[in-house]
N, C-alpha and C positions, 0 to 999 in steps of 0.2 A: 091642122090647117091654120094658117095665119089669118088673123082678123084683118079686114080691110082698114086702111088708114084714111084719115081725113084728106079730102082734096084741098087745094089752096083756097077755093071758094068757101068750103066748110070752115076752115081755120079763120078766114076773114069774118064770117058771120059770127062765129063763136067769140072771136076777139072783140067785135063790136058789142056783143051782149055783156061780156065780162067787163069791158071798159065802162059801160053804162052802169052796171051793178056796183062797180068800185066807186064811181062818182057819187051815186046815190047813197051808198053806205057811208062814205066820208061825210056827206052833208048831214046824215042822221047822227053820226058821232059828234059832230060839231054842235048840232042842236041840243043833243043830250048833255054835252059837257057844260052848256050854259044853264042847265036846269038841275042837274044832279051832280053830286060829288064823284070824283074819279074812282072812288071805292064802290060805287053802285054796281051791283052785279050785272045789271043789264048793259051798262056802259062798258064794263070790262069784257063782257061776252061779245059785244059788237066789235070791239077793238081786236079780239081774237079772230072773229069772222073775217075782218079786214085783212089780218095777217095771213090767214089760210087761203083767202081768195088770191092774195099776192103770190103765195107759194104755188097755187094751181096755175096761175098765169105764167109764172116762170118755168114750170115744168112743161107746160104746153108750148111755150116759146122754144124750149130746147127740142121738143119733138118736131116742131115746124122746121127748124134748121136742119135736123137730121133727114127729114123726109123731102124737103123742098130746097135744099141748099143750092140748087142750080139757078134759082131765081135771083134777081138783083138784091143785094144785101139790104139796101135802104127799104125796099118794098117789104122784105121779111121783118125788118126791125119795127115797122109801123103796124104790124098785124095785131100784136098784143099790147104794144106800148106806142100809141100814136104821138106821143111827145107834145102834148098841149093842143094838138089839133084834134078835131072830132074825126073819128074814123070814117073812111069813105064808104 
């Protein structure tokens, strides 16, 4: 039995959360970089977390297009990558 996929609304909600997580994580990395050397293990691990969060967003974006490709492209593009605008 196939697992149910996310609805468009579920993708939008997840996209908003991941966008906010990415923004917060980026601010934390910048703050740490002002206080610790780039060789600091905590700094390096936050950078890795940022990378893996980006990888997850990309994979989910791919799923979104496979599952909801009939939607207008611009709407789909802004679900996981709002492009400088805060997600709706």
